[in-house]
C-alpha positions as CSV (number, residue, x, y, z in Angstrom):
1,X,127.3,115.1,130.7
2,X,126.0,112.9,127.8
3,X,126.2,109.0,127.6
4,X,127.1,107.2,124.7
5,X,123.4,106.3,124.2
6,X,122.6,110.0,124.2
7,X,125.3,110.6,121.6
8,X,124.0,108.1,119.6
9,X,120.2,109.5,119.5
10,X,121.6,112.8,118.9
11,X,123.2,111.3,115.6
12,X,120.0,109.7,114.5
13,X,118.2,113.0,114.8
14,X,120.7,114.9,113.1
15,X,120.1,112.4,110.2
16,X,116.2,112.4,110.2
17,X,116.3,114.8,107.5
18,X,118.5,112.9,105.2
19,X,116.4,109.6,106.4
20,X,113.2,111.3,105.2
21,X,114.4,112.2,101.9
22,X,115.3,108.9,101.0
23,X,112.1,107.4,102.3
24,X,110.1,109.7,100.4
25,X,112.1,110.7,97.4
26,X,114.2,107.3,97.1
27,X,117.4,109.1,97.2
28,X,119.1,112.1,98.8
29,X,120.1,115.7,97.7
30,X,122.3,118.4,98.8
31,X,120.2,119.6,101.5
32,X,121.4,117.2,104.4
33,X,125.0,118.5,104.0
34,X,125.2,120.0,107.4
35,X,123.1,117.4,109.2
36,X,125.7,114.9,107.8
37,X,128.8,116.9,109.0
38,X,127.0,117.2,112.5
39,X,126.5,113.6,112.8
40,X,130.0,112.6,111.6
41,X,131.3,115.1,114.1
42,X,129.3,113.6,117.0
43,X,130.5,110.1,115.7
44,X,134.2,111.7,116.0
45,X,134.2,113.2,119.2
46,X,132.3,110.1,120.5
47,X,135.0,107.8,119.5
48,X,138.2,109.9,118.7
49,X,138.0,112.1,122.3
50,X,135.5,110.3,124.7
51,X,136.8,106.8,123.9
52,X,133.4,105.6,123.4
53,X,134.3,102.5,121.3
54,X,134.9,98.8,122.4
55,X,136.9,98.3,119.3
56,X,139.3,100.9,119.5
57,X,139.4,101.2,123.4
58,X,139.8,104.5,125.4
59,X,142.8,105.7,123.7
60,X,142.7,109.2,122.2
61,X,142.7,109.6,118.5
62,X,141.8,113.5,118.4
63,X,143.4,115.9,120.5
64,X,141.1,119.1,121.4
65,X,142.1,122.8,121.5
66,X,140.6,125.9,122.0
67,X,140.7,129.0,119.8
68,X,138.7,127.3,116.7
69,X,136.3,129.5,114.4
70,X,134.4,132.3,116.6
71,X,136.1,130.7,119.9
72,X,135.0,127.1,119.5
73,X,137.3,124.2,119.9
74,X,138.8,122.3,117.4
75,X,140.3,119.0,117.1
76,X,143.2,117.4,115.3
77,X,144.2,113.8,115.0
78,X,147.2,112.8,117.9
79,X,150.4,112.5,115.8
80,X,151.4,109.3,117.6
81,X,148.4,107.6,116.1
82,X,149.2,105.0,113.7
83,X,147.6,104.5,110.2
84,X,146.0,101.3,111.2
85,X,144.5,102.8,114.2
86,X,143.4,106.1,111.9
87,X,141.6,103.2,109.7
88,X,140.0,101.7,112.9
89,X,138.6,105.1,113.7
90,X,137.6,106.1,110.4
91,X,135.4,102.4,110.0
92,X,133.8,103.1,113.7
93,X,132.8,106.7,112.5
94,X,131.1,105.4,109.7
95,X,129.3,102.7,111.5
96,X,128.0,105.2,114.2
97,X,126.9,107.0,111.3
98,X,125.5,104.3,109.2
99,X,123.7,102.9,112.6
100,X,122.0,106.5,113.3
101,X,120.5,106.7,109.8
102,X,119.2,103.3,110.0
103,X,117.6,104.5,113.3
104,X,116.0,107.5,112.1
105,X,114.8,105.6,109.0
106,X,113.4,103.0,111.1
107,X,111.5,105.5,113.5
108,X,110.3,107.4,110.0
109,X,109.3,104.4,108.2
110,X,107.4,103.4,111.2
111,X,105.7,106.7,111.3
112,X,105.4,107.2,107.4
113,X,101.8,108.2,107.6
114,X,102.6,111.2,110.0
115,X,105.5,112.2,107.9
116,X,103.5,112.4,105.0
117,X,100.7,114.2,106.8
118,X,103.5,117.0,107.7
119,X,104.9,117.2,104.3
120,X,101.5,117.7,102.8
121,X,100.6,120.3,105.7
122,X,104.1,122.1,104.9
123,X,103.7,122.4,101.2
124,X,100.4,124.7,101.9
125,X,101.9,126.4,104.8
126,X,105.3,127.5,105.0
127,X,105.7,126.9,108.7
128,X,104.0,124.7,111.4
129,X,104.1,125.7,114.8
130,X,102.1,125.5,118.3
131,X,99.2,123.8,118.1
132,X,99.2,122.9,114.1
133,X,102.4,120.9,114.7
134,X,101.4,119.4,118.0
135,X,98.4,118.1,116.3
136,X,100.6,116.2,114.0
137,X,103.1,115.3,116.2
138,X,100.8,113.8,118.9
139,X,99.7,110.5,116.7
140,X,103.7,109.8,116.1
141,X,104.8,106.4,117.7
142,X,107.3,107.4,120.3
143,X,110.2,105.1,119.8
144,X,113.4,104.5,121.7
145,X,116.4,102.1,121.0
146,X,117.5,99.6,123.3
147,X,121.2,98.9,123.1
148,X,120.7,95.3,123.5
149,X,118.4,94.4,121.1
150,X,119.6,93.6,117.9
151,X,118.2,92.1,114.6
152,X,121.3,90.6,113.8
153,X,122.6,93.4,111.3
154,X,123.5,95.5,114.0
155,X,120.4,97.8,113.8
156,X,118.8,98.2,117.4
157,X,115.1,97.6,117.0
158,X,112.7,100.2,118.1
159,X,111.2,99.6,121.7
160,X,108.0,101.4,123.2
161,X,108.7,104.5,125.1
162,X,107.4,103.3,128.8
163,X,108.1,106.7,130.5
164,X,105.5,109.3,131.0
165,X,104.4,111.4,128.1
166,X,106.3,114.8,127.8
167,X,104.9,118.5,128.6
168,X,103.5,119.9,125.5
169,X,105.5,122.0,123.2
170,X,105.8,125.5,124.7
171,X,103.9,128.1,122.5
172,X,105.5,130.9,121.5
């Protein structure tokens, strides 16, 4: 079971690479294609299947059915959905994806020195894992988003996480 907030967080995580490219290079490349597809797919399910949109309501826009690629599920637009509803759906999906990118960007901007340190380290080493990765991630400002805090532009502002720190990353 995932909550609306859980899916919003997954969308932001999926767009972290795109947000990092924009922050570091001032633009994006073709690299985040799969990330954008994943974030958009999550937003479509969230709104079109799970009914997590106050503007559209709990109306199914998409139908799910099995038998997709490698036995996975596929979705298709319900034939009874009007053009107006499809437009509203598309705008809601776009809004969720844009908010996810803004969230990812806010976290990366807040942690820019750590992002740069990791990028510098990755230029010298192809992979980072175990204690080397842990060392770079430990000082990161861990943030969560409050659904009720808003700066007037629809972008939730980061709030410090008050939960106990997570267990260290498992070593391989």
